N, C-alpha and C positions, 0 to 999 in steps of 0.2 A: 187452618191458615187464615189470617185476616184477609177478608175479601175486599180488595180495593184495587183500582187500576194503577199499576206502577208508573204509568206515564205522569201521574199526579205527584210523584216523588222526585221528579227530575231536578238535578242540580248541575249547573254547567261548569265546564272547564274555563280557564281564562289564560290570556296572554297579556303581559304588561308591555305597553308601548313606551311608557316613560316612568321612571321613578323607583326601579329596584333598589332596595336597601335604604335609600334616602327617605322613602315613605315612613320608615320606622322613626325617623327624627322629625316628623310632622311636615315634611315637604309634600306638596300635592303630587299625585300620580295619575296617569291616564291608563286605563285598563279596558280591554275588550273581552267579552265573554264569547267563547267559541260555541258552535252549534252542538258539538259532541257533549254527552251528559253521562252522569252516573245515576242509577236509580236504586231503590232499596225496597225489599219486601220484609215484613216482620211477622213472625209467628210466635204467639204466646204458648208456652209449654206448661200448662197448669199441673201436669203430673210430674214435672221435673224442676221443682224449685232449686235455685242455686246454679242452674245451668245457663251459660251464655255461649251459644254456638254461632260462629261467624263463617258463612260460606261466601267466599270472595271470587265471583266469576268475572270480575272486571278484566279487560285486556290490559296488558302491561308490558313495558320493556323488560328484558331479562333481568332478573334478580331484584326488580323494584319492590315487589310485594314482600319478598323475603327480607330485604334490607330494612323495610319500613314496618315490619310486622309489630315489633314491640311498641313503636310510637302509635301505630294504628289501633292497637288494642287499648292503649291509654286514651286515645281520642274518642273511641266508642264509649268507653266507661265514663269519661267526662261529660259527653253529650247526654247519655242516659241519666247520669246524676243530676245534671242541670234541669232536665225535664221531669225529675222525680220518679224515674222508672228504675225499680230495683230488681235485678235478676234473682237476688237471693229470696225474694218473696214469690216471684213468678218467673219461671224459666223463659228464655227468649232464644229464638233462632232468627238470625239476620242473614239475608241473602242480597249481596250487592251485585249489580250488573250494569248494563248500559254499554254505549259505544265509545266512551271516553277512554283512550289508552293512557294508562298511568305512566307518567314520566316526570322527572324533576322539572318544574317550571310551568306545568300546565294547570296547577291548582287541583290536582286529583284528591289531595287530602281534604280540602275544603268541600269539594263536590261530594265526597263520601259522607262527611258528617252533616252537611246540609240535607242530603237525601235521607239520612237517618232521621233527622228532626222532622222532615216532611212525613215520613212513614209513621212515626209515633203520633204526629198530629192527626193524621187521617184515621189510623187504627183506633185511637182513643177518643175521637170526636172532640178534639181540644178547641178547634176554631182559633188557632194561633194566627196572629197577624204575620205578615212578611217580615216585619222588624223583629218579632219574637223568634221566628225561624232563624233569621240572621244572627241574633244573639246566641241562640243555641249552637249554631255553627261556629261562632267565635270561641265559645267555651271549649268545643271539641278540638278546634285548631291548636289549643294550648298543648294538647298531647303530642302533636307533631312538631310544633315550633316554639314551645316555651312561652314566649311573649309575641304572639302574632301581630302583624300590623292591622289585620282586619280586612285588607283589600281582597283577599282570595274568597273569603266566605261571602263578602258583599257581592262580588261578581257572580259567584255560584248561585246566590239567592235571586238576584234581580235581573241578571243578564244584561245584554246591550253594551253600549260604550259608556263608560263611567269616568267621572273625575272623582277621586277619593283623597281625603286628607284626614289624618289623625289629629285629635285635639286632646286637651286634658280631660275632656268629658267624652261625649258620644262623637264618633267620627262624622265628618261631613261628606256626603256624597251626592252627586247630581248626575242625572242622565244627560248624555251628550248625543248629538245627532250629526251625521255626516251626509252631505247632499247626494253622494253616490255610494255604491257598495265598496267596501275596503277589502280587497283580495289579499290574502295572506298565505304564504307557505311557511310552515314551521317544521323543524327537523330536530331529532334527538341525537346527542352525542353518544348515547348509550351508557353514559356515566350517571349514576344516581348519587346526588350530593346531599349532605345533611344541612338543612336550612339552619338549624340551631347552631351548628358549628361555624358555618360561613358568616352568619349574622354576628356571632360572637367574635370572630376574627376582625370583622369590620369595626366593631365597637372597640376592640383593643387598639386598633390603629388610630382610631379617632382620639381615644384617651391618651395615647402616646404622643400625638401631634395635633393639637386642636387647631393650630393655624393652618396646617395642610387641609384638614377636614373643612374648615371654614371656606377655603378657596374652592374646594370641590362643591360645596353647597351653593356658593354664590354663582358659580358657573352653571350649575344645574337649574337653579331658580330662574335665571334668565332664559335658559333653554325651554323649560316647561311653560313659562308664560307665553313664549312665542308659539309653542306647540298648541296651546289652547286656542290662540288666535287663528292659527293655520287650520285647525279642525273646523272652526266656525266658517272659515272661508272655503273649505273643501278643496284645498290645494294639496294633492297627493305628492307632487314632486317635492315641495318644500317640507312636507311631513317626513318624507324619506330622508332628506338631508339632515333633519333634526334627529331622526333615529340613529343615523350614523354618528352624530356628535354625542348622543347619549351612550352609545357603545364605547366611544373613546373615553368618556368619563368612567365607565365601569371598568375599563382596562386599567386606568390609573388607580382604581380602588382594589385591584388585583383579584377581582371576582370573575373575570373572564379566564379563558385558558386556551391553549393552542388548538384544541379540538373545536371550540366555539369560534375562534378567530378564523380558522380555515374554512368553516362553513359560511361564515359571514362574507369572507372574501369571494368564495365561489358563487354565492348568491348575487353579489354585486356584479361580478363578471358576466353572469348569465342574463343580466337585464333588470334585476331588482333596483328600484329607485331608492331603497334604503334597507339596511339589515342590521341586526343587533342581537346580542344575547337577551334572553327573557327569563326572569325569575331569579332563583338562587345563584346560578352561575357555578363555575368550577365543574362543569358538566351540565347536564340538563339540556335545555332547549335554546335554539336561536329562532328568530323570526325574520321574514323578508317581506317587504311591501311590494306588491306586483300590480301595476295599474291596469293590465288587461288580462283576459283569460289566456291568451297566447304566451305572454310573458310568465304568467303563473305556471303554466305547463313547462316552459323552458327552464325556469328556476327549479321546479320540483325535480325535473330530469337531471339537472346538474348536481343537485344535492344528493340524489339517490346513489350517485357514484361514490359518495363519501360517508353518508350517514346510514345507520342501520334502520332508521324509521323516518319517513317523510310524510307529511300530511298537507292537504290543501283545505282552506276554510275561508269563510267570509264574515267580516263584521258588518252588521247592518245598522 
């Protein structure tokens, strides 16, 4: 087995604060990487050319890995192909682990392929830059999402709080900082959604009614501009209210669902200053902004009565 510390292959999960779906259409998004991560160990099997064995030890919500297996296999193959690694020439065993629980909306797919790129980089002494790791992650994400926005793999690679925007060329991203810790509770509906399908549905609605979509985009652009200003000011209360507004936009886009809305309502009732769905939607995750540790605990307790999985984390 390639002898290297797997902590060097860590790739982080993410939660989108602003910009789900609209980031695909070059609107800016704000995303925070969570502290939980995926790692990868690679073993070259010189006596087994043509073999690609994947051992997936990542924690996951029920049926996530089974539902995503075909997409995940394609993502791994695309990442290896991008990096010029051919299992037909030299067999490979990959072992994925870490403490990031796979669920729709947390960026688990991006964390997987970015950790794979890091493992190949170390095992083969490539000396790849972080931008090159990110590019490999983007190629891998195509297996899961068809045409990914790039936001998940960027957060998985660089961590922290980021502003991300697609362009006709390379995406633009910049690190953001917040004056204090941002405490988050996030919860899973237990429903695994297909990003490709939901993104396709949104695209179909856009093409069917361009005027409606233009109104959505105008409303969102005003909101995210204000959110960037609020982040710079460090105003958690205002940030929460803007998250509430973003959830309303996502409801108009039909990417929320009753399970998500119920969790959002419960979080707000328990003291969250803002709550919204995060990620693909129609299942997956919601997030709640909690200004103190006490409120974070109270919101987590309230959500545990409704959600199969609840986590607490901090953006720094």
